[in-house]
C-alpha distance (Angstrom), angle and dihedral (degrees) to the residues before:
residue distance angle dihedral
M1 . . .
C2 3.81 . .
S3 3.78 131.0 .
L4 3.73 132.9 -136.4
D5 3.76 124.0 -103.9
Y6 3.82 106.0 -86.1
S7 3.76 97.7 -174.0
N8 3.81 99.8 78.2
I9 3.83 113.4 93.9
Y10 3.75 101.8 172.4
N11 3.80 120.2 100.1
C12 3.82 108.5 68.8
D13 3.71 138.6 77.9
L14 3.82 116.2 -81.4
H15 3.81 90.5 -117.5
F16 3.79 93.9 53.5
K17 3.74 110.5 92.3
V18 3.83 121.0 -156.6
S19 3.80 108.7 -151.6
R20 3.78 127.0 -126.6
D21 3.78 91.1 -103.0
R22 3.82 84.9 65.7
Y23 3.84 93.8 -139.9
S24 3.76 101.5 76.0
G25 3.80 137.9 53.4
Y26 3.74 147.3 171.5
P27 3.79 139.2 -167.1
L28 3.80 130.4 -113.7
T29 3.76 106.6 -97.5
I30 3.83 104.7 178.4
E31 3.78 116.7 126.8
G32 3.86 112.3 -41.6
F33 3.79 93.2 5.9
A34 3.79 88.4 77.1
Y35 3.85 88.4 73.2
L36 3.81 92.5 54.0
W37 3.79 132.1 92.6
A38 3.82 114.4 -136.2
G39 3.81 122.0 -159.0
A40 3.77 139.7 -168.7
R41 3.82 134.5 -175.8
A42 3.76 125.9 -155.2
S43 3.82 119.8 -108.6
H44 3.86 93.0 -120.6
G45 3.77 134.3 44.8
V46 3.79 138.1 -175.2
T47 3.74 139.5 -123.0
Q48 3.85 102.3 -178.9
G49 3.75 146.8 31.7
R50 3.79 129.7 26.0
V51 3.76 109.6 -58.2
C52 3.80 134.9 174.3
Y53 3.80 146.5 174.2
E54 3.83 135.6 -178.1
M55 3.78 133.0 -127.8
K56 3.86 126.4 -162.4
I57 3.80 125.1 -167.0
N58 3.80 100.7 -135.0
E59 3.82 96.4 -177.2
E60 3.73 143.1 -2.0
I61 3.86 96.0 -135.9
P62 3.84 112.9 -131.5
V63 3.81 111.8 -106.7
K64 3.81 103.3 173.5
H65 3.76 90.5 157.3
L66 3.80 90.5 71.5
P67 3.83 116.4 94.9
S68 3.80 116.9 -105.6
S69 3.81 87.4 -117.6
E70 3.84 92.6 65.8
P71 3.82 107.4 118.4
D72 3.81 114.4 -128.4
P73 3.80 99.5 -11.6
H74 3.83 89.8 -175.7
V75 3.78 118.9 44.0
V76 3.80 141.7 135.8
R77 3.78 129.9 -157.3
I78 3.81 116.9 -162.9
G79 3.81 135.4 -175.7
W80 3.76 144.8 81.3
S81 3.83 138.9 -47.4
L82 3.74 143.8 170.3
N83 3.80 120.3 -92.9
H84 3.83 93.3 -108.7
C85 3.82 96.9 49.0
S86 3.77 121.1 108.1
T87 3.74 122.5 -106.1
Q88 3.84 91.2 -103.9
L89 3.76 95.2 98.9
G90 3.76 117.3 -147.1
E91 3.83 94.8 13.1
E92 3.79 100.5 99.8
A93 3.82 140.7 31.8
F94 3.80 116.8 -62.8
S95 3.78 91.6 16.8
F96 3.80 113.2 111.9
G97 3.80 124.8 -172.2
Y98 3.81 140.2 169.1
G99 3.78 113.9 -158.0
G100 3.75 135.8 -153.8
T101 3.85 90.4 -114.9
G102 3.79 88.1 71.3
K103 3.83 93.6 -102.3
K104 3.78 132.0 122.9
S105 3.82 121.6 -154.0
S106 3.71 142.3 -173.2
D107 3.79 127.1 165.2
C108 3.81 87.7 5.9
K109 3.82 91.4 -63.6
F110 3.84 109.3 130.7
A111 3.81 125.2 -159.8
D112 3.82 136.4 167.7
F113 3.83 113.5 -92.0
G114 3.80 137.3 161.0
E115 3.79 118.4 -29.5
K116 3.80 137.4 -51.1
F117 3.84 114.3 -90.0
G118 3.75 135.6 -171.6
E119 3.85 145.7 147.5
N120 3.83 113.8 13.7
D121 3.78 94.0 4.9
V122 3.86 118.7 130.1
I123 3.81 119.2 -143.4
G124 3.79 119.5 -163.2
C125 3.79 116.8 -152.4
Y126 3.79 119.4 -157.6
I127 3.75 132.8 -175.8
D128 3.83 124.2 -169.8
F129 3.78 121.0 -164.3
D130 3.80 92.1 168.4
S131 3.83 97.9 76.2
G132 3.79 100.5 97.7
D133 3.77 118.8 -98.2
E134 3.76 93.8 -13.2
V135 3.83 133.6 73.6
E136 3.78 113.8 -141.6
M137 3.79 127.2 -156.6
G138 3.81 119.6 -162.7
Y139 3.77 139.8 171.2
S140 3.79 143.8 -149.4
K141 3.79 132.1 -159.7
N142 3.79 117.5 -146.8
G143 3.77 89.9 -21.3
V144 3.80 97.1 -48.3
S145 3.80 115.7 116.0
L146 3.79 117.0 -118.8
G147 3.81 93.4 -172.6
V148 3.76 131.8 -125.8
A149 3.82 116.3 -27.3
F150 3.81 102.7 177.4
R151 3.78 139.9 23.4
T152 3.79 126.0 -172.0
T153 3.77 130.6 169.6
K154 3.80 125.1 -106.2
E155 3.82 86.6 -132.9
A156 3.82 90.4 59.4
L157 3.78 92.1 48.0
A158 3.82 89.8 49.8
G159 3.81 93.1 -158.8
R160 3.84 94.2 -51.1
A161 3.76 117.7 142.9
L162 3.82 126.1 -115.9
F163 3.78 116.0 -138.4
P164 3.85 131.8 -155.9
H165 3.77 107.6 -102.1
V166 3.81 135.8 -178.0
L167 3.84 132.0 -168.7
V168 3.79 117.9 -168.7
K169 3.76 139.8 -175.1
N170 3.78 114.0 -162.0
C171 3.77 94.4 -30.7
A172 3.83 132.7 118.7
V173 3.83 112.5 -139.5
E174 3.75 137.6 -170.5
F175 3.78 130.7 -161.0
N176 3.75 138.6 -146.2
F177 3.78 109.0 -159.4
G178 3.78 89.3 165.4
Q179 3.82 96.9 -75.4
K180 3.82 93.1 110.4
P181 3.85 117.6 91.6
Q182 3.80 87.8 -126.0
P183 3.81 129.3 20.7
Y184 3.77 120.8 -122.6
F185 3.78 86.5 -116.1
P186 3.84 129.7 1.5
A187 3.82 115.3 -88.7
P188 3.79 117.8 -119.7
E189 3.81 114.6 -92.9
G190 3.78 111.9 -82.3
Y191 3.81 96.5 23.9
T192 3.83 123.4 117.3
Y193 3.76 125.7 -157.4
I194 3.83 109.5 -116.4
H195 3.78 90.7 -123.3
D196 3.79 90.3 60.3
L197 3.77 96.2 54.7
E198 3.77 119.7 105.8
M199 3.84 112.0 -101.4
E200 3.81 91.8 -114.0
D201 3.81 88.5 59.7
K202 3.81 92.7 57.1
I203 3.81 126.9 75.2
R204 3.77 119.1 -138.3
G205 3.83 116.8 -130.8
T206 3.80 123.7 -138.9
K207 3.80 114.3 -54.4
G208 3.75 117.6 -136.7
P209 3.79 125.0 -121.4
A210 3.85 112.2 -72.3
T211 3.79 96.0 -143.1
K212 3.82 137.1 22.0
S213 3.80 89.5 -112.2
E214 3.82 88.3 66.4
C215 3.82 91.1 52.0
E216 3.83 122.6 94.0
I217 3.79 133.3 -156.3
L218 3.79 118.0 -170.5
M219 3.79 113.5 -162.5
M220 3.78 113.4 -153.2
V221 3.81 114.8 -142.0
G222 3.83 122.5 -166.9
L223 3.73 147.7 94.1
P224 3.85 122.4 -78.2
A225 3.79 113.8 -71.4
C226 3.77 94.5 10.8
G227 3.78 92.9 122.8
K228 3.80 105.3 -90.9
T229 3.82 96.9 132.2
T230 3.80 93.0 44.8
W231 3.81 90.6 51.9
A232 3.83 92.5 45.6
I233 3.76 93.0 51.7
K234 3.78 94.3 45.7
H235 3.85 92.1 46.2
A236 3.81 90.6 51.3
E237 3.81 91.9 48.6
T238 3.80 94.3 49.0
N239 3.85 91.5 48.7
P240 3.82 102.2 45.3
E241 3.83 92.9 156.5
K242 3.83 88.6 66.3
K243 3.85 92.9 59.5
Y244 3.75 91.4 -150.3
N245 3.80 117.4 -156.1
I246 3.80 107.9 -147.5
L247 3.78 110.9 -144.9
G248 3.74 109.7 -159.5
T249 3.76 143.2 108.9
N250 3.79 91.5 -105.2
A251 3.84 89.5 56.0
I252 3.89 88.5 49.7
M253 3.79 90.8 51.6
D254 3.85 90.0 51.0
K255 3.79 87.6 60.3
M256 3.80 90.4 53.9
K257 3.81 94.1 63.3
V258 3.80 122.0 138.3
M259 3.84 114.1 -145.8
G260 3.79 87.4 -17.5
L261 3.80 94.1 -53.8
R262 3.78 125.2 118.7
R263 3.80 115.3 -113.0
Q264 3.78 94.9 -115.4
K265 3.86 85.8 77.5
N266 3.72 98.0 52.9
Y267 3.80 115.7 16.8
A268 3.84 118.8 121.6
G269 3.80 97.9 -176.9
R270 3.79 131.0 81.0
W271 3.75 106.6 -62.6
D272 3.83 95.0 -155.5
L273 3.82 90.5 56.9
L274 3.86 91.6 51.6
I275 3.78 90.6 49.0
Q276 3.80 89.2 51.1
Q277 3.79 90.0 53.1
A278 3.81 91.0 47.9
T279 3.75 90.1 53.1
Q280 3.78 91.3 51.4
C281 3.83 89.4 50.9
L282 3.80 89.1 51.2
N283 3.75 92.7 52.6
R284 3.79 90.8 50.7
L285 3.80 91.8 48.4
I286 3.79 91.1 51.4
E287 3.74 89.0 55.3
I288 3.84 90.0 51.2
A289 3.83 91.4 44.4
A290 3.78 93.3 59.7
R291 3.82 89.2 61.3
K292 3.79 96.1 48.7
R293 3.79 127.7 80.1
R294 3.84 101.1 -125.6
N295 3.78 140.3 109.3
Y296 3.77 117.9 -96.5
I297 3.76 142.5 -171.8
L298 3.79 113.9 -156.1
D299 3.81 103.5 -147.8
Q300 3.83 103.9 -164.8
T301 3.83 133.8 108.3
N302 3.83 94.6 -103.1
V303 3.80 92.2 -179.0
Y304 3.81 94.9 145.5
G305 3.80 116.6 84.0
S306 3.78 93.4 -147.0
A307 3.77 91.4 52.4
R308 3.80 92.8 51.6
R309 3.74 90.9 53.1
R310 3.74 93.2 49.2
K311 3.82 94.7 46.6
M312 3.84 94.3 48.4
R313 3.82 96.2 45.5
P314 3.89 94.0 79.8
F315 3.83 88.7 53.2
E316 3.80 95.6 62.4
G317 3.78 109.4 149.7
F318 3.79 92.9 33.1
Q319 3.80 122.7 105.0
R320 3.80 97.7 -101.1
K321 3.78 119.6 -162.1
A322 3.82 135.8 165.2
I323 3.80 122.0 -135.3
V324 3.84 110.4 -159.2
I325 3.78 118.9 -159.5
C326 3.77 111.2 -171.0
P327 3.79 113.3 159.0
T328 3.77 123.8 -175.3
D329 3.79 113.7 -78.8
E330 3.79 90.2 -110.3
D331 3.83 91.6 53.7
L332 3.82 91.5 46.8
K333 3.80 91.0 53.4
E334 3.83 91.8 49.2
R335 3.84 91.2 48.1
T336 3.81 91.3 47.3
L337 3.80 92.1 51.7
K338 3.82 91.7 47.2
Q339 3.79 92.0 50.0
T340 3.82 91.7 47.0
N341 3.79 91.2 50.8
E342 3.79 93.0 48.6
Q343 3.79 102.4 36.1
G344 3.80 108.5 14.9
K345 3.78 127.7 -110.7
D346 3.73 107.8 -61.5
V347 3.78 102.0 160.4
P348 3.86 114.6 63.8
D349 3.76 116.3 -128.5
H350 3.78 92.9 -120.9
A351 3.83 89.4 55.2
V352 3.80 91.3 53.5
L353 3.80 90.5 47.1
E354 3.82 90.5 53.3
M355 3.77 90.1 50.0
K356 3.81 89.6 51.7
A357 3.78 90.6 49.6
N358 3.82 92.4 54.3
F359 3.85 102.9 30.2
T360 3.74 112.4 130.5
L361 3.75 128.1 173.5
P362 3.83 119.6 -115.6
E363 3.75 123.1 -117.2
A364 3.80 132.1 -160.9
C365 3.81 106.2 -88.9
D366 3.76 143.0 137.6
F367 3.82 92.2 -55.1
L368 3.83 99.3 35.3
E369 3.75 122.3 56.2
G370 3.78 93.8 -169.1
V371 3.81 147.5 -9.1
T372 3.79 125.1 -136.4
Y373 3.86 124.2 -164.9
I374 3.79 114.0 -150.6
E375 3.83 102.4 -174.5
L376 3.74 121.2 2.9
Q377 3.79 109.9 28.2
R378 3.78 122.4 -126.8
E379 3.84 98.9 -86.6
E380 3.80 93.7 49.3
A381 3.76 91.9 40.9
E382 3.84 91.1 52.9
A383 3.86 90.6 53.9
L384 3.78 91.5 50.3
L385 3.81 92.9 45.9
K386 3.82 89.4 55.3
Q387 3.82 87.7 58.9
Y388 3.81 90.8 46.5
N389 3.80 93.9 48.0
E390 3.83 89.6 52.1
E391 3.76 92.9 44.9
G392 3.78 92.1 51.7
R393 3.79 94.8 45.5
K394 3.84 92.8 49.9
A395 3.80 88.6 53.9
G396 3.79 88.9 62.7
P397 3.83 126.6 -149.6
P398 3.82 119.4 -23.8
P399 3.82 118.6 -98.9
E400 3.80 89.0 -99.6
K401 3.76 129.3 38.6
R402 3.78 117.3 -61.2
F403 3.79 107.5 -47.7
D404 3.79 110.3 -121.8
N405 3.83 104.2 148.5
R406 3.81 90.0 -124.6
Q407 3.78 88.4 154.0
G408 3.79 96.1 38.1
G409 3.78 93.6 -111.7
F410 3.78 95.6 168.3
R411 3.73 135.1 32.1
G412 3.77 89.6 -78.9
R413 3.72 98.6 -139.5
G414 2.93 49.7 175.2
G415 3.53 171.8 30.3
S416 3.70 95.4 -168.4
G417 3.72 101.7 138.1
G418 3.75 92.5 90.6
G419 3.69 92.1 -102.9
S420 3.79 113.0 68.7
F421 3.77 93.3 86.6
Q422 3.80 91.7 65.0
R423 3.78 115.5 143.4
Y424 3.75 110.7 -86.6
D425 3.74 99.7 -132.7
N426 3.80 103.1 -143.8
R427 3.77 99.0 -177.7
D428 3.78 89.4 176.9
G429 3.73 90.8 64.4
S430 3.80 127.1 -111.2
R431 3.71 97.3 -67.4
G432 3.74 94.3 98.3
G433 3.78 94.7 -125.3
Y434 3.77 92.4 -59.3
Q435 3.72 100.1 118.2
N436 3.80 128.2 -146.1
R437 3.78 96.4 -30.4
S438 3.70 95.6 147.0
G439 3.82 106.4 8.4
D440 3.78 91.9 -118.4
G441 3.78 94.2 129.6
G442 3.75 93.2 -131.3
S443 3.78 96.0 -59.2
G444 3.72 97.4 90.0
Y445 3.69 104.8 123.9
R446 3.70 88.0 138.4
G447 3.81 122.8 150.8
G448 3.75 126.4 -135.3
E449 3.72 119.9 155.3
W450 3.82 83.8 -27.9
S451 3.79 124.0 80.7
S452 3.73 125.0 -151.8
């Protein structure tokens, strides 16, 4: 018998905490985090044989601060995904999940499957590479087979490994990869727990940077709607080996989806309050990020020089770079109109004018090793910024006191006004309201079978 490499803590959401026992985990649930999904993928995957593991929902964590209208406040999605997939299980190609609502999903296509499941239920996950040209993925609930949920071809997988993967919302979960003396329920004949495979039969996922000096943080700089999020997503997709974590309010909102749909489509509460909570979550995640050896893209406006310095200071030791996106004024107007038509107007005009009045370009300095211009280069950008500075100053002060987004009042593409990176004062500690589950005192980003 051999064990997996427990030292890698790399392939999970920042707000998913792997416990000291290394075979269980739970999400942060304090305040706005209760709206978020949190995912984790195992450190090793498989390409052959018949392999299985089990997952038990130990607790549906109380989240009384959520409104009664919140759909499915406690739910788990469990299954398999490729190493390069996001943590949002079942919402992209080659990501296969079965959820507690009685739905299966892959590539964001949802269909009825099996039964609903919840607290104290045990879900068995089975993958079969020995069924001819297809790979089959099936499930069981409390020892009773639910049948095959997914099939994909070996040709489509092209030799790539599939990894155990979990996505949770306000639930504490525990896993049996075969490390337990006895399984929760017997495995079907012919299936081997992934823990019991020989090391040569398991494929290692991406390892994280060994030192801070190998880590990178890219700070986006640009006005709302200029294209920062689009660039960040594309850059992360074209550099999958970097495993970039995008830190931005848009990324937070993507983790608040309901049945794969963004909240704008189906949220009955006050949108501004939800955005405020999302911004608070982002501030907390940035604090956590500075302590973790990963690669990041900070997807906010960052137009104030003082804010850039403050935000980069906690990432000392990282490779810190600024990415400036400054399109022509005509292009910016077109992009702003397109975004408003598609998503609504989230940033008030007076806020944009204040950003224009105070927008300065970053320079290489003690907290920035380099600056890259994606569209207009520095000389052209400086000329345009002079126009923007004048335009903003002529507009005068905003109708309220200086807009700095200290309370996250808009989507915070964000958080430019020098204030949105305020310390999120979590007086209850960093355990997200989930108290003393593993005795790790809030520092327990430990990796067992799960990477982070």
